[in-house]
C-alpha positions in Angstrom: -0.3 23.8 -2.2 2.0 21.2 -3.2 0.0 20.8 -6.2 -0.4 25.3 -6.8 3.5 25.9 -5.6 5.3 23.2 -7.7 3.2 24.0 -11.4 4.6 27.9 -10.4 8.0 26.7 -10.9 6.5 24.0 -14.3 8.4 20.7 -12.8 6.4 17.4 -11.2 5.4 17.2 -7.8 8.9 15.0 -6.7 10.5 17.1 -8.3 9.9 20.0 -6.3 9.6 17.4 -3.0 13.3 16.9 -4.1 13.2 13.5 -4.2 14.3 11.0 -6.5 11.8 10.1 -10.1 9.9 7.6 -9.8 10.6 4.4 -11.5 7.8 2.1 -12.5 6.8 0.0 -9.6 4.2 -2.7 -9.5 1.7 -2.5 -7.3 -0.7 -4.9 -5.6 -3.9 -6.2 -6.8 -6.9 -6.5 -3.7 -8.6 -9.4 -3.9 -11.4 -9.0 -1.3 -13.0 -11.6 1.2 -15.2 -13.9 -0.8 -15.2 -17.6 -0.8 -11.9 -19.3 -2.0 -13.7 -20.8 -4.9 -14.3 -17.3 -6.2 -11.3 -15.8 -4.9 -9.0 -18.0 -6.9 -10.6 -17.1 -9.7 -10.6 -13.6 -9.1 -7.2 -13.9 -9.0 -6.6 -16.4 -11.9 -8.0 -13.0 -13.7 -5.0 -11.0 -12.5 -2.6 -13.6 -13.7 -0.4 -10.1 -16.2 0.1 -8.9 -12.6 2.8 -10.2 -10.1 1.8 -9.0 -6.6 -1.3 -9.8 -5.0 -2.9 -8.6 -1.6 -5.3 -10.4 -0.2 -7.4 -9.7 2.5 -8.2 -12.1 6.0 -9.5 -12.1 8.6 -12.0 -15.3 9.7 -11.7 -19.3 9.9 -11.4 -20.2 5.9 -8.3 -17.5 6.0 -5.6 -21.2 5.1 -8.6 -22.6 3.1 -8.7 -19.1 1.3 -5.1 -18.0 0.4 -4.7 -21.8 -1.0 -6.8 -21.4 -3.3 -5.1 -17.9 -4.7 -1.7 -19.7 -4.2 -3.3 -23.2 -6.6 -4.2 -20.7 -8.4 -1.3 -18.4 -8.6 2.2 -19.4 -8.3 4.0 -17.4 -10.0 2.5 -14.9 -7.8 3.8 -12.8 -4.8 1.1 -12.5 -2.2 1.3 -9.8 0.9 -2.1 -11.1 3.5 -4.3 -7.9 5.1 -6.1 -9.1 8.3 -7.5 -5.7 9.0 -6.3 -6.3 12.5 -8.6 -9.4 12.9 -6.4 -12.0 15.1 -5.7 -11.2 18.4 -1.4 -11.5 18.5 -1.4 -15.0 19.5 -4.2 -16.2 17.3 -2.0 -14.2 14.4 0.8 -16.2 15.0 -1.0 -19.7 14.9 -2.4 -18.7 11.7 1.2 -16.9 10.4 2.5 -20.3 10.8 0.4 -21.9 9.0 0.5 -19.4 6.3 3.8 -19.2 5.6 3.9 -22.5 4.7 2.1 -20.6 1.5 4.4 -18.0 1.0 4.0 -14.4 2.1 5.8 -11.3 1.4 4.4 -9.3 4.0 1.9 -9.6 7.2 -0.4 -6.5 7.4 -2.0 -5.4 10.4 -2.6 -9.0 12.1 -3.6 -6.8 15.4 -5.9 -4.5 16.6 -4.2 -0.9 15.3 -4.3 0.1 19.2 -2.6 -3.1 20.4 1.3 -1.6 19.6 3.6 -4.0 22.2 1.3 -7.3 20.4 2.2 -5.7 17.9 5.7 -6.7 18.2 4.9 -9.7 19.8 4.0 -11.0 16.5 6.8 -9.9 14.5 9.1 -11.5 17.5 7.7 -14.5 16.8 8.1 -14.5 12.8 9.9 -14.0 10.3 8.0 -12.3 7.5 7.3 -8.7 8.0 4.7 -7.4 9.7 3.7 -3.8 8.4 1.6 -1.8 10.8 -0.9 0.2 9.1 -4.2 1.0 10.5 -1.8 1.5 13.9 0.1 4.1 11.9 -1.6 7.0 12.4 1.0 9.0 13.8 4.0 10.9 14.3 4.7 9.2 17.9 3.0 5.8 16.5 5.9 5.5 14.1 8.4 5.7 17.0 6.8 3.5 19.9 6.8 0.8 16.3 10.1 0.6 15.9 9.9 -0.1 19.6 8.3 -2.8 19.0 10.6 -3.8 16.5 7.8 -4.1 13.2 9.4 -3.9 10.2 7.0 -2.1 7.8 4.4 0.3 7.8 2.1 1.9 5.4 1.3 5.2 4.5 -1.4 6.8 3.2 -2.0 11.0 2.3 -5.9 10.3 3.3 -4.7 8.6 7.4 -2.3 11.2 7.9 -3.7 14.2 6.2 -1.2 15.2 3.4 1.9 14.8 2.2 4.0 16.7 4.6 2.9 14.4 7.4 3.4 11.5 4.5 7.5 12.6 4.5 8.4 13.2 7.5 7.2 9.9 8.7 8.9 8.1 5.8 12.5 10.0 6.5 11.8 9.1 9.8 10.8 5.6 9.2 14.2 4.9 7.1 16.4 6.3 10.3 14.4 3.8 12.4 15.6 0.9 9.4 11.6 0.0 9.1 10.6 -0.6 5.3 7.6 1.2 3.5 5.3 0.5 1.8 3.4 4.1 0.1 -1.0 2.8 0.2 -4.1 4.1 -0.7 -8.1 4.5 0.3 -10.2 3.6 -2.2 -9.7 6.7 -3.8 -10.0 7.8 -7.6 -6.5 8.7 -9.1 -5.8 12.5 -7.5 -5.0 10.8 -3.8 -3.0 8.4 -5.4 -1.3 9.9 -7.7 0.0 12.5 -5.9 1.2 9.3 -3.6 3.0 7.7 -6.9 5.0 10.6 -6.3 7.3 10.0 -3.5 7.9 5.8 -5.1 11.1 7.4 -4.5 11.5 6.8 -0.7 9.5 3.0 -0.9 9.6 -0.4 -1.0 6.2 -1.5 -2.3 3.7 -0.3 -3.4 -0.1 -0.4 -2.4 -1.4 1.9 -4.5 -4.5 0.1 -6.8 -7.7 2.1 -5.8 -8.5 4.0 -9.1 -7.9 -0.4 -10.7 -10.9 -1.3 -8.4 -13.4 2.1 -9.7 -15.3 2.6 -12.8 -16.4 6.1 -12.2 -12.8 7.8 -11.7 -13.0 11.3 -13.4 -9.3 12.1 -13.7 -6.4 10.8 -15.4 -3.3 10.8 -14.0 -0.3 7.6 -12.5 -0.7 5.0 -15.1 -0.4 1.1 -15.2 1.1 -0.6 -18.1 -0.4 -5.1 -18.7 2.0 -5.4 -15.7 0.5 -3.2 -12.9 3.3 -1.3 -12.9 3.2 2.5 -11.9 4.5 5.2 -13.6 4.2 9.1 -13.0 2.6 11.6 -14.8 6.0 13.8 -16.3 3.3 17.3 -16.2 3.7 20.0 -13.2 2.5 19.6 -10.2 0.9 16.4 -9.0 0.0 16.4 -12.9 -3.8 14.8 -12.0 -6.3 16.9 -14.9 -9.9 15.8 -15.1 -10.7 12.7 -17.9 -11.5 13.9 -20.9 -10.4 17.3 -20.6 -7.0 17.6 -22.7 -6.7 20.2 -19.3 -4.6 20.2 -16.7 -6.7 20.3 -13.1 -5.5 23.0 -10.1 -5.9 21.8 -7.0 -7.4 23.6 -4.9 -6.8 24.4 -0.8 
């Protein structure tokens, strides 16, 4: 519906929404859990990408992150535990990992343990960013009360642009930083989300980088993983190779 309305106006989605024009921002590039050597090798394979997001959540976490840091001393590192730690364990792990340089820690404890998220944040200066815990607008209020520093907003998790916008605006009022995230998905959803970059502090929109069969053309990445949003009307997505804009239904 947003895509259709913006197309009828002949303007890009961000303009239709009254948002700032998205400036090129570097997305993080995700490295999934593997052996430390494999993860370091992948980090070296993307030397031009300035931000790496590392999946953690097991006993070898320190060895994994150390291997990546050795391979990429220049990179900004974000870690995502995917709710894999208890609050007490998270504090110990973050304390051990912090000397390796952390930009943030995403979802260190189970999604329902919002008090635990606050417990972790109170004991570290590294921003704790809620992901799976951000399921509703009410959860954002509770996370702010608990004291976390940021939230990860995903269209596929929240149900669409309307809810995402309300949460992003409310997060700013509450003093929370915001990250724009995605699932492993095509350029359709990630391009829609990229139109909201003007409201974000961090960007994690690497889904199209991680798949080989994306049928859509939309947002683009330069050699340093900086995102550019198409200036075509609406979301600006079209079928790959067609040269024609795709009309999103529904």
